[in-house]
C-alpha positions as CSV (number, residue, x, y, z in Angstrom):
1,X,87.8,114.1,37.7
2,X,87.7,110.4,36.7
3,X,89.5,109.5,33.5
4,X,87.4,107.7,30.9
5,X,88.5,105.1,28.5
6,X,89.0,105.5,24.7
7,X,85.6,103.9,23.8
8,X,83.8,106.3,26.2
9,X,85.6,109.3,24.7
10,X,84.8,108.2,21.2
11,X,81.1,107.8,22.2
12,X,81.1,111.4,23.6
13,X,82.4,112.8,20.3
14,X,79.3,111.4,18.5
15,X,76.9,113.4,20.7
16,X,75.8,116.9,19.8
17,X,75.4,118.6,23.2
18,X,73.9,121.7,21.6
19,X,70.6,119.9,20.9
20,X,67.9,118.1,22.7
21,X,67.2,114.8,20.9
22,X,63.8,113.4,20.1
23,X,63.3,110.1,22.0
24,X,63.7,107.8,19.0
25,X,66.9,109.5,17.9
26,X,68.3,109.6,21.4
27,X,67.8,105.8,21.9
28,X,69.2,105.0,18.5
29,X,72.3,107.0,19.4
30,X,72.6,105.4,22.9
31,X,72.4,101.9,21.3
32,X,74.9,102.8,18.6
33,X,77.6,104.3,21.0
34,X,77.2,101.8,23.9
35,X,80.9,100.9,24.5
36,X,80.4,97.7,26.6
37,X,80.9,94.2,25.2
38,X,77.8,93.0,27.1
39,X,74.1,93.8,26.8
40,X,74.2,97.1,28.8
41,X,71.2,98.4,30.7
42,X,69.6,101.6,29.4
43,X,69.1,104.0,32.2
44,X,67.2,107.3,32.5
45,X,67.7,110.3,34.8
46,X,64.8,112.7,35.1
47,X,65.6,116.0,36.9
48,X,62.5,117.3,38.7
49,X,61.8,120.8,40.0
50,X,61.2,119.6,43.6
51,X,62.9,120.2,46.9
52,X,63.3,116.7,48.4
53,X,64.0,118.2,51.8
54,X,60.3,118.9,52.2
55,X,58.0,116.0,52.9
56,X,55.3,117.4,50.7
57,X,57.6,117.4,47.6
58,X,58.6,113.7,47.8
59,X,58.1,111.7,44.6
60,X,58.1,108.0,45.1
61,X,56.2,105.0,43.6
62,X,56.3,102.1,41.3
63,X,55.4,101.4,37.7
64,X,55.1,98.3,35.5
65,X,57.1,99.0,32.3
66,X,55.2,97.5,29.2
67,X,58.4,95.7,28.0
68,X,60.1,95.1,31.3
69,X,63.7,95.9,32.1
70,X,65.3,92.9,30.5
71,X,66.5,91.6,33.9
72,X,65.0,88.7,35.8
73,X,64.3,89.8,39.3
74,X,64.5,87.6,42.4
75,X,61.5,88.0,44.7
76,X,61.3,87.3,48.5
77,X,57.9,87.2,50.1
78,X,57.2,87.4,53.8
79,X,53.9,85.5,54.4
80,X,52.3,82.7,56.3
81,X,49.8,79.9,55.7
82,X,47.6,80.4,52.6
83,X,49.3,83.6,51.7
84,X,52.6,81.8,51.6
85,X,51.2,79.2,49.3
86,X,49.7,82.0,47.1
87,X,53.1,83.6,46.8
88,X,54.7,80.3,45.8
89,X,52.1,79.7,43.2
90,X,52.6,83.2,41.8
91,X,56.3,82.6,41.2
92,X,58.0,84.0,44.2
93,X,61.6,82.7,44.5
94,X,61.7,82.7,48.3
95,X,58.8,82.5,50.7
96,X,59.0,82.6,54.5
97,X,58.3,84.4,57.7
98,X,60.4,84.6,60.9
99,X,62.8,82.0,59.4
100,X,63.6,84.3,56.5
101,X,63.9,87.3,58.8
102,X,66.4,85.4,60.9
103,X,68.4,84.3,57.9
104,X,68.7,88.0,56.9
105,X,69.5,89.3,60.4
106,X,71.8,86.5,61.5
107,X,73.5,85.4,58.3
108,X,73.4,88.7,56.4
109,X,71.6,86.9,53.5
110,X,70.4,89.3,50.7
111,X,69.9,87.0,47.8
112,X,66.9,88.8,46.4
113,X,66.1,91.9,44.4
114,X,62.6,92.7,45.7
115,X,61.0,92.0,49.1
116,X,57.2,91.8,49.4
117,X,55.3,91.3,52.7
118,X,51.7,90.9,53.8
119,X,50.6,93.7,56.3
120,X,50.5,91.2,59.2
121,X,54.2,90.4,58.7
122,X,55.4,94.0,58.9
123,X,56.0,93.7,62.7
124,X,58.7,91.1,61.9
125,X,60.0,92.7,58.7
126,X,60.2,96.1,60.4
127,X,63.0,94.8,62.6
128,X,65.1,94.5,59.4
129,X,64.8,98.1,58.6
130,X,68.5,98.9,59.3
131,X,69.5,96.1,56.9
132,X,66.9,96.4,54.1
133,X,66.3,100.2,54.3
134,X,69.7,101.5,53.1
135,X,69.6,99.0,50.2
136,X,66.2,100.0,49.0
137,X,64.8,96.5,49.8
138,X,62.3,97.4,52.6
139,X,58.7,96.6,51.6
140,X,56.6,99.8,51.4
141,X,52.8,100.3,50.8
142,X,53.6,103.2,48.4
143,X,55.3,100.9,46.0
144,X,52.8,98.1,46.3
145,X,55.2,95.8,48.2
146,X,53.1,95.6,51.4
147,X,49.9,93.9,50.3
148,X,47.6,90.9,50.7
149,X,47.3,90.7,46.9
150,X,50.5,88.6,46.6
151,X,49.6,87.2,43.2
152,X,49.4,90.6,41.6
153,X,52.5,91.9,43.5
154,X,54.8,89.0,42.5
155,X,53.6,88.9,38.9
156,X,54.0,92.7,38.4
157,X,57.6,92.5,39.6
158,X,58.3,89.6,37.3
159,X,56.7,91.4,34.5
160,X,59.0,94.5,34.8
161,X,57.8,96.6,37.7
162,X,60.3,99.1,38.9
163,X,60.4,101.5,41.8
164,X,61.3,105.1,41.5
165,X,62.3,107.7,44.1
166,X,63.6,111.2,43.9
167,X,67.1,111.5,45.4
168,X,68.6,114.4,47.4
169,X,69.5,116.3,44.3
170,X,65.9,116.1,42.9
171,X,66.7,113.4,40.3
172,X,64.9,110.1,39.6
173,X,67.1,107.3,38.3
174,X,65.6,104.2,36.7
175,X,66.4,101.3,34.4
176,X,64.2,101.2,31.3
177,X,65.5,98.3,29.3
178,X,68.6,96.9,27.5
179,X,70.7,98.0,24.6
180,X,69.3,94.9,22.8
181,X,65.7,96.2,23.0
182,X,64.2,97.7,19.9
183,X,64.1,101.5,19.9
184,X,60.3,101.3,19.9
185,X,60.2,99.3,23.1
186,X,62.6,101.7,24.8
187,X,60.5,104.7,23.8
188,X,57.3,103.0,25.1
189,X,59.0,102.2,28.4
190,X,60.2,105.8,28.8
191,X,56.8,107.2,28.0
192,X,55.2,105.0,30.6
193,X,57.6,106.2,33.3
194,X,57.2,109.8,32.1
195,X,53.4,109.6,32.4
196,X,53.6,108.2,35.9
197,X,56.0,111.0,37.0
198,X,53.7,113.6,35.6
199,X,50.8,112.2,37.5
200,X,52.9,112.1,40.7
201,X,53.6,115.8,40.7
202,X,53.3,117.1,44.3
203,X,50.7,119.8,44.7
204,X,53.3,121.9,46.6
205,X,55.6,122.2,43.6
206,X,55.5,125.5,41.8
207,X,57.1,126.4,38.5
208,X,58.7,123.9,36.1
209,X,58.3,120.4,37.3
210,X,60.0,118.2,34.6
211,X,63.3,120.0,34.0
212,X,65.4,117.6,32.0
213,X,65.7,114.0,30.8
214,X,69.0,112.2,30.0
215,X,69.4,108.6,28.9
216,X,72.5,106.4,28.8
217,X,73.8,102.9,28.7
218,X,75.6,101.4,31.7
219,X,79.0,102.3,30.3
220,X,78.1,105.1,28.0
221,X,77.7,108.9,28.2
222,X,74.4,110.6,28.7
223,X,72.2,111.9,25.8
224,X,69.8,114.7,26.6
225,X,66.2,114.2,25.5
226,X,63.6,116.8,24.5
227,X,61.0,116.5,27.3
228,X,58.4,118.1,25.0
229,X,58.6,115.1,22.6
230,X,58.4,112.3,25.1
231,X,54.6,112.0,25.0
232,X,54.6,111.7,21.2
């Protein structure tokens, strides 16, 4: 078992693990006990009652958080001609086609957080699957990153769009803000993600779908949230 520092242990002592906190109280506690000396990211883990081994129980998508994540994300767009110019006008940090693919493949360059591509560029981008796929950087129609509507795609990412995907254990991990955010903004971001996950429930899932929610700061312990209180 990893050994935690004194600040982490002190934070744990302030959590009552016998209760499920209402969202407002949970975020206030997370903000209070965050042990880092920097503006930590607030993260959420939602445990779903799905079996990710089955294709019909996959949960994946994207959502624009109303208050963003507090992090500026660098965007690469694969596009040509007018679409390349559209991407640049929308605020993309890097725009290119075969030249960008070569830079990634030959130089190992990965100086971006999100990759977006027009559908006609996927023949080129698809060859980067082994590099981008394991890092979660591969453009995908399900998350809105393969599209001809580049203005919308780029602006949504810059505004706070995040991708979510259930892992092998049935959990969805996502950043929903910073410790410096107000409690109200964190609650609204959580509710937005929660609502999207509810709508994304696979038809094949039986029984309880949303099993538990836990929030924490980057360096802090998790605080369990009452799932029945998230929607307000």
